[in-house]
N, C-alpha and C positions, 0 to 999 in steps of 0.2 A: 679474337676481336681486333680489327685493324685500328691503328692510332694515327693521329696527325704527326708529321715529321718533326715539328719544332716543339710544340707544347705537350705532345703525348695525349691529346684528347682522343677518347674512343669514339667511333662512329659505326653505324650499322652497315652490315654487308649488303650488297645489292640483292634485292629480293628477299631480305631477311624477314622471317615471321616475327611478329611482335617487335618490329623495328622502332616503334614510337618511344618505348622506354629508354632505349639507348640514345635516340635522338634528343630526348628531353634532358638526359644526363649531359650530353654534349653542349646543349644550349646553356644550361645552368652553369657548367664549368667555364664556358667562355664569358658568361655574364659576371661570374665571381672574379675571374682574372682581370677583365677590363676594369671592373670597379676598383680592384686593388691598384692597378697601374695609374688610375686617376687620383686615388686617395693618397698614396704613399708620398708623392713629391710635395705635398702640402700639409705636413704635419708639424705641430708645435708641441713641445714638452713643457708642461706647467705643473706647479704644486710640488709636493714632496716634503713640505715642512722643513724640519731639521734633518739635513743629510749628513751622515757621519761615516767615517771610515775607521774601522778597527784594523790598523796596519799589521798587528801581530796575528790576529785570527783571519785576516784577509776577508773581512766582511764589510759590505756596503749596506747601510740601513737608511731608511727614510721614515719619518714619523707620521706623515700624512700621505694620502693617496697621491700618486703620480697620475697625471692625465695627459694622454696623447690626443691632441685635438686636430681634426681635419678642418682646415680653413675652407676647403672646397665644398665638402658635403655637410659640415656642421656636426658630423658624428664624432664621438669621443671613445677612447679606449682607456679604461681605468685600471691602473695597477695598484692594488691595495697596499697600504703601509706594511712594511716588512723588512726582511733582511735577505740579502743575496750572498751566498757563501762562495768561496773559491775565487774572490776578486783580488788576485795577486797582482804584483807590479807588472805593468805592461798588458794586462788583460782588458778586453772590451766587454762591457755589460750590454745585454740586448734583451728585447722581448720578441719572441716569435709569435706572430699573429696568424692563426689558421682560420680561414673563412670557409666553413662548410657550406654546402649548397643550401642546407636548411639548418635552423638552430642558431645559437649564439656563437660569437667568436670564441676561440680557445686561445688563451694566453699562456705562454711558457717562457719563464725567465731563464737566462743562461749567461755563461761567460765563455769567451773564446780568445784565441790569440789574434785572429783576424775575423772579419765577417766575409764569408764566401758570397757568391752571387745568388743568394737566396733572398728574393725581394720581400719575403715575409718577415725577415729579421730587421727590427727597427733599433738602430743604435741609441743607447741611453747614455753611457759614460765610458771614459777611458781612464785607467789609473796610471799615473806616472809617479812612482815613489809614494810620497805621502799626499800627493795632489790628486784630486778627482776632477776630471774635465768633463762637464756635463754637456749633453747635446743642446745646441741652441736652435734658433728657428731655421737654420739652413738644413736642407734635406740630407739625411745620412742613411735613409732607409733602403736605397737600392745600390749600394756600393758593391763593387767586385771584390775589394779588399780594403782594409784600413791598415796602412803602413805607417807606423809611428816613426817619424824621422828626427825626433829628438828635442832635448833641451840643450841647445848648443850655445856656447859663448864665443864670440868673435871679437878680437881686439884690434883696433885700428892703430896706425902709427901716430906719432905726435902731430896734432893739427894746430897750426898757427892761429893766434887770436885775430879778432876783427875781420872775420870773413874767410878765414882759411877753411879748406874743406878736403875731405878724402873720400874716395869711392872704392868700392870693393865688391867682391862676389861672395855670396853665401851659397854653397853647393847643397841645396835642399835635396835633390835627387828624385823628386817627383814633379810632374808637370802641372798638377793642380792639387789644391787642398785648402785647409784652413789653418791660419796662424791664430793660436788661442791667446798668446801673450807675447808682448814685446817689451823689453826692459833695456834702457840705455843708461849707463853710468859714466860720468865724466870723472877721470882720476886726477885731474888738475883743477885748480880753483877758477872755474869759469861757469857762469850762470845763465848763458844765453846761447842755446843751440837749436839747430834745425835737423830733424831726422827724416829722411825720405827713402822709400823703397820703390824699385822699378822692376818691370818684368823683362827689360831688354838692356843690352849693354850701352845703347845710345841714350838711355834715360828719356825716351820719348813717351813711354807709357807709365805714368806714375800710379801706383796702386795704394800708397799709404804715405802720409806726411804728418808731421807734428812740428810746429814752429815755435821759437822763443821759449824753449823748455829749459828749466833749471835741472840739470842732470847731476849736479855736484852736491848740493845741499842734501838731496836724497835722490835716488835713481828715478828717472822718468819711467813710468810703467803704465801700460795700457792693456787691460785684460779683456777687452772686447774682441770677440772672435771676428776675424775678417777673412773672406774667401778669396783665394787666388786661383784663377783658372786659365791663365794665359802664359805660364812659364815655358820657355823654350830651352830644352836641354837640361831641365831640372835646376836651373840657376836663378837665384834671386839677387838683385843688384841693389846696393845701398849707397847712400851719400850722406855724410854727416858734415854739417857746416858749423864752425865755431865762431859765433858772433860776440863772444865774451871778451874779457880783458886779458885773459891768460891762455897760453898754449895748453893743450890737454890731450891725453890719450883717452879713448872711449872704449867701453866694452858694450857690445850688443848681444843680448840674450834673447833667443826665440824659442817658443814652445809651439809645436804644431803636429798635425797629422796629415797624411796624404790621403786624399779622397779619390780613389781610382775608378769611380763609376764612369 
């Protein structure tokens, strides 16, 4: 039976007897695939109740149902409360959604080192040590791979007080992705700092900023995921300005993944 060159859909031979059965399978296959392509970029992950990680047994558990909601169609995928095994450090948790031509969806939970280009695998969480990084509202369902690029700490030089600043490069190594957490610590007694990140060396495209932050009394920390999709050469550029009363060295810590879709 011949198939299409890209998606592998079967289609009837010219003049085939009982061609309509094959034609119907072709149309239903196209319908299912187009539906998936519309639904996948518009998914939100909700619920889960108490989410816990057993770092010894490598188990991820959630006490209530997880719901993957499509904002486009209004449809939802419910993952019942349970435990996923094999969720070791660096692993990605996902649910594979099979959409048969007829009947209900089939859900299969799994873990992997990366997500391959299988559009049916919807990213749920990434483990980094004892930390579980859950999917947010940004789409993660159609990635070619998820390349974890680290929990890295970068230390600035000493920045003078009252408006002194220092710029630098953070070699992320991927051209787009999400930063899940940024933490800045001032190592000298200064309580007024501005943190900015840019996608270019000329600092014309600002992608994140936080002004008038006290990074000394306790580290400034922002755990809200923010998407970066414009990096050139895999570099992120930072600038820290010290508006406080004392010179200080700063430590910048980032946690993120590369979204290579």
